[in-house]
C-alpha positions in Angstrom: 147.3 66.4 177.0 143.6 66.7 177.5 141.5 63.7 176.5 138.9 64.6 173.9 136.5 62.1 175.4 136.6 64.1 178.7 136.3 67.4 176.9 133.2 66.1 175.0 131.6 65.1 178.3 132.3 68.5 179.8 130.9 70.4 176.7 127.8 68.2 176.7 127.1 68.9 180.4 127.4 72.7 179.8 125.2 72.5 176.6 122.6 70.4 178.3 122.6 72.2 181.6 122.2 68.8 183.2 124.2 65.6 183.9 121.2 63.5 183.1 120.5 65.2 179.7 124.1 65.2 178.8 124.4 61.5 179.6 121.4 60.8 177.4 122.9 62.7 174.5 126.2 60.8 174.7 124.5 57.5 175.3 126.1 56.8 178.6 125.1 56.6 182.2 125.0 59.6 184.5 127.6 58.1 186.8 130.0 57.6 183.8 129.6 61.2 182.6 130.1 62.4 186.2 133.3 60.3 186.4 134.6 61.8 183.1 134.0 65.3 184.4 135.8 64.5 187.6 138.8 63.1 185.7 139.0 66.3 183.6 138.8 68.5 186.7 141.6 66.4 188.3 143.7 66.8 185.1 143.4 70.6 185.0 143.3 71.1 188.7 140.2 73.3 188.6 136.5 72.9 189.4 134.8 73.4 186.0 131.1 73.0 186.8 129.0 74.7 189.4 127.0 71.7 190.5 124.6 73.8 192.7 123.4 76.0 189.9 120.1 75.2 188.1 120.6 74.7 185.3 124.2 73.7 185.8 126.7 76.4 184.7 130.4 76.4 184.1 132.6 78.0 186.7 135.0 80.9 185.6 137.8 78.3 184.8 135.2 76.2 183.1 134.2 79.1 180.8 137.8 79.7 179.9 138.3 76.0 179.0 135.0 75.7 177.1 136.2 77.6 174.1 139.4 75.5 173.8 137.4 72.3 174.3 135.1 73.2 171.4 138.0 74.0 169.1 139.8 70.8 170.0 136.7 68.7 169.4 136.1 70.5 166.1 139.7 69.9 164.9 139.4 66.2 165.9 136.3 65.9 163.8 137.9 67.7 160.9 141.0 65.4 161.1 138.8 62.3 161.2 136.9 63.5 158.2 140.0 64.3 156.3 141.6 60.9 157.0 138.3 59.2 156.1 138.2 60.8 152.7 140.4 58.9 150.2 140.8 62.0 147.8 144.3 62.4 146.7 145.8 59.5 148.7 147.2 57.6 145.6 149.8 59.3 143.4 150.3 58.7 139.7 153.6 60.2 138.4 153.4 61.4 134.8 156.1 62.7 132.5 155.0 64.9 129.5 157.1 67.0 127.1 156.5 70.7 127.6 154.7 71.3 124.3 152.3 68.4 125.0 151.0 70.0 128.2 148.1 71.5 126.2 144.6 72.4 127.0 143.4 69.1 125.5 145.8 67.1 127.7 144.9 69.2 130.8 141.2 68.4 130.0 142.0 64.7 129.8 143.7 64.9 133.2 140.7 66.8 134.6 138.2 64.3 133.3 140.2 61.5 134.8 140.6 63.2 138.2 136.8 63.7 138.4 136.3 60.0 138.0 139.1 59.0 140.4 139.1 61.4 143.4 141.5 59.1 145.2 144.3 59.7 142.7 146.6 62.7 142.8 148.2 63.4 139.4 151.9 64.4 139.8 152.8 65.8 136.3 156.4 66.6 135.4 157.2 68.5 132.1 160.6 68.3 130.6 162.8 67.1 127.8 161.9 63.7 126.4 165.3 62.2 127.1 165.1 63.2 130.8 161.5 61.8 131.0 162.3 58.5 129.5 165.4 58.1 131.7 163.3 58.8 134.8 160.6 56.3 133.6 163.2 53.6 133.1 164.6 54.4 136.6 161.1 53.8 138.1 160.6 57.5 139.0 157.6 57.9 136.7 154.6 55.6 136.3 153.9 56.7 132.7 155.8 59.0 130.3 155.3 60.5 126.9 158.6 60.7 124.9 159.5 62.2 121.5 162.1 60.0 119.9 163.3 59.1 116.4 161.9 55.6 116.7 159.5 54.2 119.4 160.9 51.7 121.9 159.7 48.1 121.7 157.8 48.5 125.0 155.7 51.5 124.0 151.9 51.4 124.7 151.0 53.7 121.8 153.0 55.7 119.3 152.1 58.4 116.8 154.0 60.2 114.1 154.3 64.0 114.7 154.9 66.2 111.6 158.0 68.3 111.8 159.1 71.3 109.7 161.6 74.2 109.7 160.2 77.5 110.7 161.3 81.1 110.3 159.8 84.5 111.2 156.8 85.6 109.2 159.0 88.7 108.4 162.1 86.8 107.4 163.9 87.7 104.1 163.4 85.5 101.1 166.8 84.0 101.5 169.0 83.5 104.6 172.7 84.6 104.6 175.4 82.1 105.3 176.3 80.8 107.7 172.7 80.0 108.7 171.6 81.3 112.1 169.9 78.6 114.1 167.6 78.8 117.1 167.8 75.7 119.3 167.0 74.0 122.6 169.8 73.3 125.1 172.0 70.2 124.7 170.0 67.0 125.1 167.0 68.3 123.2 165.8 66.0 120.4 165.1 68.7 117.9 168.6 70.3 118.4 170.5 67.3 117.2 168.1 66.6 114.3 168.7 70.2 113.2 172.4 70.0 113.3 172.4 66.7 111.4 170.1 68.0 108.7 172.1 71.2 108.2 175.4 69.3 107.9 173.8 66.8 105.6 172.9 69.6 103.3 176.4 70.9 103.6 175.4 74.4 104.9 177.6 76.4 107.2 175.7 77.4 110.4 176.1 79.0 113.8 173.9 78.9 116.9 172.3 82.3 117.2 170.0 81.6 120.2 169.4 78.9 122.7 166.1 78.7 124.7 165.2 76.4 127.5 161.5 76.3 126.6 159.3 75.9 123.5 157.9 79.4 124.1 161.4 80.9 124.3 162.5 79.2 121.1 159.3 80.3 119.2 159.6 83.9 120.4 163.2 84.0 119.1 162.2 82.5 115.7 159.3 85.0 115.6 161.7 87.9 116.2 163.9 86.8 113.3 166.9 85.4 115.2 167.1 82.3 113.0 165.7 79.1 111.8 164.5 76.2 113.9 163.1 72.7 113.5 159.8 72.3 115.4 156.6 70.3 115.6 154.1 71.6 113.1 151.4 71.5 115.8 153.3 73.6 118.3 153.5 76.9 116.3 149.9 78.1 116.4 149.6 81.6 117.7 153.1 82.7 116.7 154.1 84.8 113.7 156.2 82.2 112.0 156.0 80.4 108.7 157.5 77.3 107.2 160.9 77.9 105.8 161.8 77.1 102.2 165.4 76.4 103.2 164.6 72.8 104.2 161.8 70.6 102.9 160.6 67.0 103.5 161.6 66.7 107.2 160.5 63.2 108.5 158.1 63.0 111.4 159.3 61.9 114.9 157.6 59.3 117.1 155.5 60.5 120.0 155.3 57.4 122.3 153.6 56.6 125.5 155.2 54.2 128.1 153.4 52.9 131.1 154.0 50.2 133.7 150.6 48.6 134.3 148.3 47.0 131.7 145.0 47.4 133.6 143.4 49.7 136.2 143.2 53.5 136.4 146.7 54.0 135.0 145.7 52.1 131.8 142.5 54.2 131.6 144.6 57.4 131.8 147.1 56.1 129.2 144.1 55.5 126.8 142.9 59.1 127.4 146.4 60.5 126.8 146.7 58.4 123.6 143.4 59.8 122.4 144.7 63.4 122.8 147.9 62.5 120.9 146.0 60.8 118.2 143.9 63.9 117.7 147.0 66.1 117.7 148.8 64.0 115.2 145.8 63.5 112.9 145.3 59.8 113.7 142.0 58.2 114.3 140.7 54.9 115.8 
């Protein structure tokens, strides 16, 4: 392995055309820079400098080595700069339900990242039950979860309006059994849908299952069936509130976090502000 210090001395001698000038540029004595060149020549087994030339010139092996030496020195400087920059060296692990990864939430993340270049935001989108399980297991530093009732250790919680939706082109009345569009097992809305339909003593069947909010909304938009969804999640889709079910209670959108101070607390406050605006809460 070639010592970068010896390569730096060699490149300086070639650039300066003189041992004396090269020594001055590197703040060392002429004897020291001469010794470093000699050590490099011993290491490669070649004479690298024509000492009789004026100004001093590299030999043919020296010319071949010079390009590599400059690249090695440049990479060394680049590595030192990268290691000296703290950007992205601290990770915050965040869990967010898919429909809350909105433009407003992304902007909150961007504003936070600009103020804290040292922090890398590692965001996971998924089902609330999976996110809260991972938070409890220590796999996430903070998580937003949708749940019937907020847990006792929540940092902030907001009621999110819910309603039943159908296609904008749906018939005035649905046939029986009712076709339902749902998330996969484990999804919060899915179980709430089934409970409400059975409470109303309607016969029903599962017409479509989608693993994302977009898939569910597209299926509802196409007229495949009814679905229970957050009111704030349907903008941009050709759906309308269904008259089949009214008065659906809101669900709790809660934030959980491990630390009470520092950057994580600041981020939690920003996330809470986004949720407050989404759910129509202020202050």
